[in-house]
N, C-alpha and C positions, 0 to 999 in steps of 0.2 A: 110248392116244390121248387117252381120256376118262375124267375121275372123274365118276361119277355120284353125286350128293350128295342123302342123304334123311334128315330128321330125322324121329324117332319120339317119341312120347309117347302111350302107352295106346292105340295104335290098335287096334280089335278086329282078332283073328288073321285073319279070313276077309278083310277089306279089305286088311290088311298083306300077306298072301299073295298076292293078285291083284296088289298092286303090284309086288312084290319080282319075282314071275315073269314080269311084264311086261318087266323089266329084263333077266332071265337069259336070256329067249327073244329078245333082240335079233339083228338080222342082222349087226351090227356087234359082232364077238366081243371087240376089244382094248379092254378098260376095266376100270377097278378099280370097284367098287361101295361106296362109303364110306357106312356108315349110322350115324348117331349117335343113340343111345338118350338122351333127354333125362330121365331119371328116371322111366322108366316103373314102374309098381306092379302092373298087371294080370298076372296069371300066365300068361294065354294069349298076352299081346303077349310077354313075355319068353320063353316057350317056343318061340314061332313064330320070333323072331330067332334063337335058339340053333339051331333046326333048318336054318334057311336058311343061316346062316353055315357050319355043318358040310357042307352039300350042296354048296357052290360056293366054290371057292378064291378066285374073284374078289372076294368079299364081305369087307370089312374092317370089323368091327363094334367101335364104341367107345362103352362105357358111360360115363356121368357122371351127376352129381347134377342135378336139376330146375333149369335157368337159363334158360328161355324160348327161344322160336324165334329170336329175333335173336342171342343170344349162342351157340347152338348152331350156327346157320347160318356164323357168322364163325368158329367153331372149326373147321368143315369147310373153309372157304377156307384156313385156315393149314395143314391137314392134307393137302390135296389133293396128290397126285404129279402129275397130268397137266396139259397145257397147255390143254385145255378142260374145263369143268365143266358138267355138265348136271344141273339140278334134277328132282327127281322127289318129289312129295308121297306121304305113306305111305297115303292113301286114295283115290288115283287110279290110273290106269294108262296105259301108253304102247302105241301100235302098234309092231309089230316092227321097222318100218324107221326109227323115228324118229331115233336115234342117228346111223345111217349118213347119213340125210338132211341132217340140221343139221351134222354134222361136214363133210360135202362141201360144203354151202354156205359154211360159214366159211372152207374151204381156198380156194374159189374168189373169195371176197370178203374179202382180206385186210385191207381198209380198215375192216370192220365188227367192234364188240366184242361183238355180241349177237344172237342169232337164237331167236326164239320160234316159234310155229305156231298156227293156228286149233285148236279143239278140240271134240270132241263133248262135250255137256253130259249129265248125268244126275241123276235124283233120288237122294236118300240111299239108296235101296235098290236103286240101279243100273239102274233102268229109264231108256230113252233119252229126251231131250228134243229138241234140234236142235244143230247146229254154230254156232260163234261166227263173227262177220264182223269181224276185227280189221284195223286198217290194216297195210299191207305193207311199203312202202318207207319208207327213213329219213326223208324229208320228211314223209310223212304222219304218221309217228309222233311226230316232233317237235312238229307241230301239236296232236296229240291229247293229248300228255302235259300241256298246260295244263288240260286238262278232267278227265283222270283216267288210270289205268293202262292202256296199251294192250297189255298182255302179261298172259297166263295164267301166273302164277309157276312151276308146276310144270313148264310145257312149255318153258322157256328153257335155252339152251345159251349160255354165254359164255366169253371168254377169262380165264383164270386170273390173268394178270398185270394185264389191264386192272382186274379186280375188286379186286385188291389195291392197285392204283394209285389208285384212288377212294376208297379206305377201307373197302372193304366195306359191310355193311349198318349204318347208324347206331345205336348202342347205346341211343341216346335213344328210339328208334322202338319201341315194342311193338307197333304196327299200322302198316300201311301202309308197312312197311320195304322192301317190294319195289319200291313205287311209287317211293319216293325213290331207291333204288339203281339200278333201270332208267333212271331219268331221268338220273343223273349218268353212268351208262355210255353212254347215247345220247349225251350232251352231249360226251362225251370221244372216242367212236369211232364213233358211230352204230349203229343197231339196224335189225332187219327182222323180219316174220313170214312164215312159211311159208305160202301159201294153202291147203294141203291140211290137213286136221285129222288131227294126228299125236298127239294126247294126248286123254285122256278125263277131264273134269274133274266131280267129284262134289260137288253142291250139299249141305252138311251144316247142320243147324239148332243144334249145340251151341254155337257160338260167338255166336250171334245174342243181342245183349241191349240194353238202353237204355244201359247203361254203355259197351258196346263201340261203339255207334254215337257216342256222345260222344267217345271216344278216338280212332275213327277220323276223325272231323271235325276233331279237333285236330291230328292228324299229317299228314292230307292237306292241311289248310290251311298247315301249317307248311312241308311239302314245296314248295308253291307260291311261299311267300316265298323259300325257298332257291333255287328255279329263277330267281326274278326276280333274285336277288343275282347269281347266274352269269351271266344275261343282260345284266345292266348292268357287269359285271366287276369287282364289289365283294367283299370278304371275307364268306363266308357266317357268319351268327352263328345257330348252331342253338339256344341256349339263348333267345336274344332272338326267334327266329322262333316257337318254342313259346309263349313268353309272350305275344306278339302274337296268336297264334291262340286262346290261352285267354282272352284279353281279348274277342276278337270273339265266342266262344262264350258268354261270361258275359252279354255285352250282348244278343246277339240268339237265344240258344239254339241247339241242334243244329240245323243247317239241314235244312229239312224233306225235301229231296230225298235227304239221306242217310239221315235216319230211315225214309223210305219204302223206300229201297233195302235196308236191313236186313230189312224186312218181305217185300220181294221174295224174298230169299234163302231166307226161311222158306217161303214158298209154293212155290218151285221145289224145295225139299227135299223137298216132299210133305205139309207140315202145314197142309192147306187150312183147316181150321176155326180153328185158332189164328191163321193170317195174317188170315182174314176178321175176326176179332175185332180184331186189332191194326189193320188198316186202319180199322175203324169208330171205334175210340177215338182214333186219331190225327185222322180227320175230325172228330170232336166237338170236339177241341182247335183244329182249324183250319177252321171251318165255310165260310169264304169262299175256300178254295184249290181252284182248278180242277184242281191236280196231285192232291191227295188224293182228290177226286170221281173223276178219272179212273182213279186206282189201284183204288178200290174197284169201279168199273165193269169194270175189266180182271180183277180176282179173281172176278167174277161169272160173266163169260164163261169165263175159264180154268177154273174150277170146275165149270161146268154144261155146257159144251160142249167136251169133249176134243179132238176134231178140229180145233177152232180155237186150240190152245194156242200152236202156233208161231206163227200169225199174230199173236197178242196181243204178241209181242216183236219182230217184223219191224220 
């Protein structure tokens, strides 16, 4: 019934084992587990993949050279055998009834192409934070897409043929590929998020950098230009949209809110001292920014008053 699609690149064996176990223990038993190794080099990662594939015949392990997340996911879309595809990130985990609930929802709502869910969030070490509050119905999701991604990537399930019909993930996007992909899926067939948190998302600091902030700003803005083209009914110009976004960033720099969001990610991962220094450095560059001052104040409360942490993000 469902292909679970996971891309792996040097994920520590403990996290990887937890992610795979959460799928093997699903109450819905009728699935294939397509795991694509994107050129991993860590010996513990490779050993864990072999061990899990040997232990469960539903696992189909496909190895490849390092190609990047976008290309690896597109390869998965091409290899998937089942009509529904569920994403699962290699460092997160799912509640046991997740696949059952989402597959049932898509059976009942044949007009929709995409179903995500709210998620429990965690620090990098697994310690819990709080649950997300994502828009749930198709109309709210369409409105939210103009601001950002209303889905947790790893929590989603979508129809294989709909994903292929919109062209899968754009090869030109090394970041925000899920934002653009889910927007096109939502435009084509509509999407929804289940209210119950059925997924566990782990904040990690490994991909937080100034370079990544700039790349995310570029692809995020390009996705918005492409969304506007679809709204107007004109041809999408991917290269032109990326060029327009690059020109905007060159003139105005990385939008402050996106740079601050990168630091938020580091704080939520558990790197309190490093995130505090990063907030202060960004504030020194933008001393008149109320947003930067507010983020630094929130960091102070988050770091110094643990019981107030969830309140800081409500």
